DSSP file (Angstrom, degrees, kcal/mol; ACC not computed):
  #  RESIDUE AA STRUCTURE BP1 BP2  ACC     N-H-->O    O-->H-N    N-H-->O    O-->H-N    TCO  KAPPA ALPHA  PHI   PSI    X-CA   Y-CA   Z-CA
    1    1 A M              0   0    0      0, 0.0     2,-0.3     0, 0.0    70,-0.1   0.000 360.0 360.0 360.0 141.4   -7.1    6.2    6.3
    2    2 A D        -     0   0    0      2,-0.0     2,-0.3     0, 0.0     0, 0.0  -0.715 360.0-158.2 -93.1 146.7   -5.4    8.6    4.0
    3    3 A Y        -     0   0    0     -2,-0.3     2,-0.5    17,-0.0    37,-0.0  -0.907   9.9-135.7-123.0 152.4   -2.0    7.8    2.5
    4    4 A T        -     0   0    0     -2,-0.3    16,-2.9     2,-0.0    17,-0.5  -0.917  19.0-162.3-108.2 132.0    0.7   10.0    1.1
    5    5 A I  E     -A   19   0A   0     -2,-0.5     2,-0.5    14,-0.2    14,-0.2  -0.911  15.9-136.0-115.3 145.1    2.5    9.1   -2.1
    6    6 A I  E     -A   18   0A   0     12,-3.2    12,-1.5    -2,-0.4     2,-0.4  -0.858  29.5-159.8 -93.7 126.2    5.7   10.4   -3.5
    7    7 A V  E     +A   17   0A   0     -2,-0.5     2,-0.3    10,-0.2    10,-0.2  -0.897  15.7 177.3-117.4 137.2    5.3   11.1   -7.2
    8    8 A Q  E     -A   16   0A   0      8,-2.4     8,-2.9    -2,-0.4     2,-0.6  -0.985  23.1-139.8-131.5 146.3    7.9   11.5   -9.9
    9    9 A K  E     -A   15   0A   0     -2,-0.3     6,-0.2     6,-0.2     2,-0.0  -0.932  27.8-148.5-103.2 122.2    7.4   12.1  -13.7
   10   10 A N    >   -     0   0    0      4,-3.0     3,-2.0    -2,-0.6     0, 0.0  -0.234  30.6 -92.8 -87.9 179.2    9.9   10.0  -15.6
   11   11 A E  T 3  S+     0   0    0      1,-0.3    -1,-0.1     2,-0.1    -2,-0.0   0.685 123.8  58.0 -66.4 -18.6   11.6   10.7  -18.9
   12   12 A N  T 3  S-     0   0    0      2,-0.1    -1,-0.3     0, 0.0     3,-0.1   0.437 119.4-107.7 -89.0   0.2    8.9    8.8  -20.8
   13   13 A G  S <  S+     0   0    0     -3,-2.0     2,-0.2     1,-0.3    -2,-0.1   0.419  78.6 129.2  89.4  -1.6    6.2   11.0  -19.4
   14   14 A W        -     0   0    0     -5,-0.0    -4,-3.0     1,-0.0     2,-0.4  -0.508  55.7-126.9 -84.1 156.0    4.8    8.4  -17.0
   15   15 A Y  E     -AB   9  29A   0     14,-3.1    14,-2.3    -6,-0.2     2,-0.3  -0.874  21.5-166.6-102.9 134.5    4.2    9.0  -13.3
   16   16 A T  E     -AB   8  28A   0     -8,-2.9    -8,-2.4    -2,-0.4     2,-0.3  -0.908   8.3-171.3-117.3 150.0    5.7    6.7  -10.7
   17   17 A G  E     -AB   7  27A   0     10,-2.7    10,-2.0    -2,-0.3     2,-0.3  -0.979  16.0-168.7-143.0 153.7    4.7    6.7   -7.1
   18   18 A Q  E     -AB   6  26A   0    -12,-1.5   -12,-3.2    -2,-0.3     2,-0.4  -0.995  28.9-120.8-139.5 137.9    5.7    5.2   -3.8
   19   19 A C  E     -A    5   0A   0      6,-2.0   -14,-0.2     3,-0.6     6,-0.2  -0.636  10.4-151.1 -82.3 130.7    3.7    5.3   -0.6
   20   20 A E  S    S+     0   0    0    -16,-2.9    -1,-0.1    -2,-0.4   -15,-0.1   0.906  98.4  41.1 -65.2 -41.8    5.4    7.0    2.4
   21   21 A Q  S    S+     0   0    0    -17,-0.5    -1,-0.2     1,-0.3     3,-0.1   0.757 128.6  30.2 -80.7 -25.6    3.5    4.9    5.0
   22   22 A V  S >  S+     0   0    0      3,-0.1     3,-2.5     1,-0.1    -3,-0.6  -0.699  71.1 179.5-131.7  77.8    3.8    1.6    3.0
   23   23 A P  T 3  S+     0   0    0      0, 0.0    -1,-0.1     0, 0.0    -2,-0.1   0.677  76.0  67.9 -62.4 -17.6    7.0    1.9    1.1
   24   24 A E  T 3  S+     0   0    0     -6,-0.1     2,-0.8    -3,-0.1    -3,-0.0   0.705  81.1  90.9 -70.9 -17.8    6.6   -1.5   -0.4
   25   25 A A    <   +     0   0    0     -3,-2.5    -6,-2.0    -6,-0.2     2,-0.4  -0.712  54.9 157.4 -84.9 108.8    3.7   -0.1   -2.4
   26   26 A I  E     +B   18   0A   0     -2,-0.8     2,-0.3    -8,-0.2    -8,-0.2  -0.984   4.7 147.4-132.8 140.2    5.1    1.2   -5.7
   27   27 A S  E     -B   17   0A   0    -10,-2.0   -10,-2.7    -2,-0.4     2,-0.3  -0.914  25.9-140.3-156.8-176.4    3.2    1.7   -9.0
   28   28 A Q  E     -B   16   0A   0     -2,-0.3     2,-0.3   -12,-0.2   -12,-0.2  -0.939  10.6-173.6-147.5 168.5    3.0    3.9  -12.1
   29   29 A G  E     -B   15   0A   0    -14,-2.3   -14,-3.1    -2,-0.3     6,-0.1  -0.972  35.2-125.3-163.6 153.3    0.5    5.4  -14.4
   30   30 A A  S    S+     0   0    0     -2,-0.3     2,-0.3   -16,-0.2    -1,-0.1   0.776 102.5  25.9 -71.6 -26.0    0.2    7.3  -17.7
   31   31 A T  S  > S-     0   0    0    -16,-0.1     4,-2.4     1,-0.1     5,-0.2  -0.854  87.5-110.0-129.3 166.2   -1.7   10.1  -15.9
   32   32 A L  H  > S+     0   0    0     -2,-0.3     4,-2.5     2,-0.2     5,-0.1   0.881 120.1  52.6 -63.7 -37.2   -1.9   11.3  -12.3
   33   33 A E  H  > S+     0   0    0      2,-0.2     4,-2.2     1,-0.2    -1,-0.2   0.915 109.9  47.5 -65.0 -42.8   -5.4    9.8  -12.0
   34   34 A E  H  > S+     0   0    0      2,-0.2     4,-2.7     1,-0.2    -2,-0.2   0.907 111.6  51.2 -64.7 -40.9   -4.2    6.4  -13.2
   35   35 A L  H  X S+     0   0    0     -4,-2.4     4,-2.9     2,-0.2     5,-0.2   0.927 108.2  52.4 -60.0 -44.7   -1.3    6.5  -10.8
   36   36 A K  H  X S+     0   0    0     -4,-2.5     4,-2.0     1,-0.2    -2,-0.2   0.918 112.2  44.9 -58.3 -45.2   -3.7    7.3   -8.0
   37   37 A E  H  X S+     0   0    0     -4,-2.2     4,-1.8     2,-0.2    -1,-0.2   0.917 114.8  48.1 -64.8 -43.9   -5.9    4.4   -8.8
   38   38 A N  H  X S+     0   0    0     -4,-2.7     4,-2.5     1,-0.2    -2,-0.2   0.869 110.3  51.8 -66.0 -36.7   -2.9    2.1   -9.3
   39   39 A M  H  X S+     0   0    0     -4,-2.9     4,-2.9     2,-0.2     5,-0.2   0.893 106.2  54.0 -67.4 -39.2   -1.3    3.2   -6.0
   40   40 A A  H  X S+     0   0    0     -4,-2.0     4,-2.1    -5,-0.2    -1,-0.2   0.919 111.5  46.0 -60.0 -42.6   -4.6    2.5   -4.1
   41   41 A D  H  X S+     0   0    0     -4,-1.8     4,-2.6     2,-0.2    -2,-0.2   0.917 112.6  50.1 -64.4 -43.8   -4.5   -1.1   -5.6
   42   42 A A  H  X S+     0   0    0     -4,-2.5     4,-2.4     2,-0.2    -2,-0.2   0.907 110.6  49.1 -62.9 -42.7   -0.8   -1.5   -4.7
   43   43 A I  H  X S+     0   0    0     -4,-2.9     4,-2.6     1,-0.2     5,-0.2   0.932 112.3  48.4 -62.4 -45.8   -1.3   -0.3   -1.1
   44   44 A K  H  X S+     0   0    0     -4,-2.1     4,-2.7    -5,-0.2     5,-0.2   0.921 111.3  50.1 -61.5 -44.4   -4.3   -2.7   -0.7
   45   45 A L  H  X S+     0   0    0     -4,-2.6     4,-2.4     2,-0.2    -1,-0.2   0.919 112.4  46.6 -60.6 -45.0   -2.3   -5.6   -2.1
   46   46 A V  H  X S+     0   0    0     -4,-2.4     4,-2.7     2,-0.2     5,-0.2   0.930 114.0  47.6 -64.7 -45.0    0.7   -5.0    0.2
   47   47 A L  H  X S+     0   0    0     -4,-2.6     4,-2.3     1,-0.2    -2,-0.2   0.901 112.3  49.5 -64.5 -40.4   -1.5   -4.6    3.3
   48   48 A D  H  X S+     0   0    0     -4,-2.7     4,-2.3    -5,-0.2    -1,-0.2   0.913 111.9  49.0 -63.0 -42.4   -3.5   -7.7    2.5
   49   49 A Y  H  X S+     0   0    0     -4,-2.4     4,-2.5    -5,-0.2    -2,-0.2   0.937 112.2  47.4 -61.8 -47.8   -0.2   -9.7    2.0
   50   50 A K  H  X S+     0   0    0     -4,-2.7     4,-2.4     1,-0.2    -1,-0.2   0.886 110.6  53.2 -62.2 -38.8    1.2   -8.4    5.3
   51   51 A K  H  X S+     0   0    0     -4,-2.3     4,-2.5    -5,-0.2    -1,-0.2   0.934 111.2  45.4 -61.4 -47.5   -2.0   -9.3    7.1
   52   52 A E  H  X S+     0   0    0     -4,-2.3     4,-2.3     1,-0.2    -2,-0.2   0.903 112.5  50.5 -64.2 -42.1   -2.0  -12.8    5.8
   53   53 A E  H  X S+     0   0    0     -4,-2.5     4,-1.3     2,-0.2    -1,-0.2   0.891 111.5  48.6 -63.8 -39.5    1.7  -13.3    6.6
   54   54 A T  H  < S+     0   0    0     -4,-2.4     4,-0.5    -5,-0.2     3,-0.4   0.928 110.5  50.6 -65.8 -44.6    1.2  -12.0   10.1
   55   55 A R  H >< S+     0   0    0     -4,-2.5     3,-1.5     1,-0.2     4,-0.2   0.896 106.1  56.3 -60.4 -40.2   -1.8  -14.3   10.6
   56   56 A K  H >< S+     0   0    0     -4,-2.3     3,-1.3     1,-0.3    -1,-0.2   0.853  99.5  60.1 -59.8 -34.4    0.2  -17.3    9.4
   57   57 A S  T 3< S+     0   0    0     -4,-1.3    -1,-0.3    -3,-0.4    -2,-0.2   0.644 106.1  48.0 -70.9 -12.5    2.8  -16.6   12.1
   58   58 A Y  T X  S+     0   0    0     -3,-1.5     3,-2.3    -4,-0.5    -1,-0.3   0.299  76.8 137.8-108.9   7.5    0.1  -17.1   14.8
   59   59 A I  T <  S+     0   0    0     -3,-1.3     3,-0.1     1,-0.3    -3,-0.0  -0.311  75.7  15.5 -57.5 131.9   -1.4  -20.4   13.5
   60   60 A G  T 3  S+     0   0    0      1,-0.3     2,-0.3     0, 0.0    -1,-0.3   0.394 103.7 110.8  86.0  -2.9   -2.0  -22.7   16.4
   61   61 A Q  S <  S-     0   0    0     -3,-2.3     2,-0.7     1,-0.0    -1,-0.3  -0.784  73.4-116.3-105.4 148.9   -1.7  -20.0   19.1
   62   62 A K        +     0   0    0     -2,-0.3     2,-0.3    -3,-0.1    -3,-0.0  -0.742  55.0 147.2 -83.5 116.0   -4.5  -18.6   21.2
   63   63 A I        -     0   0    0     -2,-0.7     2,-0.3    -5,-0.0    -5,-0.0  -0.868  33.1-152.6-137.9 169.2   -4.8  -15.0   20.3
   64   64 A F        -     0   0    0     -2,-0.3     2,-0.4     2,-0.0    -2,-0.0  -0.973  13.3-139.9-141.3 158.4   -7.4  -12.3   20.1
   65   65 A R        -     0   0    0     -2,-0.3     2,-0.3     2,-0.0    -2,-0.0  -0.903  13.8-173.7-120.1 147.3   -7.6   -9.2   17.9
   66   66 A R        -     0   0    0     -2,-0.4     2,-0.3     2,-0.0    -2,-0.0  -0.991  21.0-128.0-136.0 144.1   -8.7   -5.6   18.7
   67   67 A R        -     0   0    0     -2,-0.3     2,-0.3     2,-0.0    -2,-0.0  -0.665  23.4-170.8 -89.1 146.6   -9.2   -2.6   16.4
   68   68 A I        -     0   0    0     -2,-0.3     2,-0.5     2,-0.0    -2,-0.0  -0.968  20.1-126.9-132.4 152.8   -7.6    0.7   17.2
   69   69 A A        -     0   0    0     -2,-0.3     2,-0.5     2,-0.0    -2,-0.0  -0.860  19.8-165.8 -99.9 132.3   -8.1    4.1   15.6
   70   70 A V              0   0    0     -2,-0.5    -2,-0.0     1,-0.1     0, 0.0  -0.976 360.0 360.0-118.7 120.0   -5.0    5.9   14.5
   71   71 A L              0   0    0     -2,-0.5    -1,-0.1   -70,-0.1    -2,-0.0   0.434 360.0 360.0 -98.9 360.0   -5.4    9.6   13.6
């Protein structure tokens, strides 16, 4: 899946970003390439955290999971 980030260049010359689809994912980088790499890590961390928290809420319950494609 592709994600869109909002990018700003701050007064120190660094780039900061926030993901539109996962607004909790925020990062920075000295270059746009570094920001892109850092944002990918931030998005993954947030999604992994949310996944674990959701799974914890279903402990002890009978559930099943299915994958869906979102275009």
